[in-house]
C-alpha positions, 0 to 999 in steps of 0.5 A: 481466495484472500480479499488482499494478498502480498507477493502471494501471501494473504493479509489481514483484511484492512478495517478501512480501505481506498483507491485514489486514482489520479493521472502522472502528467509532465507540464509546463508553461509557455511563454504565453503563459498557457499550461500544456500538459503532455500524459504519462501514466495513469496510476492508482495508490492503495490506502490501507487502514487497521483500527486494531490490528496484533503484532504478528499481522502487522510483521507480516506485512512489514515484512512482505513489504520489505523483505525482498530489499535488502538482497534483491533492491526490488523495491517492488511488491504484487498486491491482488486485492478483490473489487467488485467481486473481481480479483484484480492485481497491480504493481505497488511500493510502499510509503510510509507505515504509521501505527501507535501501540495501543496495548503490550499485553505479552511481549510476544503479540502486541496490538497497534492501532491507528495502522495506515500506509499506502501502497503506489502504483509502479 
């Protein structure tokens, strides 16, 4: 099994992968000045980093994240990843995708570095 898939398609393993866990709450201050909060949900943010990735692999990731947007208006993708030897699944949407051109040795396959993007749980 691939370490990472988007919508059922394997993507290149990142050189760095971090998970942030956070709690979403609805908070407000009451008349006394105290903070009150209501729990909404626990969510995860998946942080991908590629030190170097070729254009074909980069375009594959972008295609998988963007391919259904124009026709279905569905902004969500399914991420499957391995954690501690077990597959985990999350429904995610993409944050911005940053990349820097490293080398364009030929028109067909550029190399990008410093690629980072977050996939945020629905």
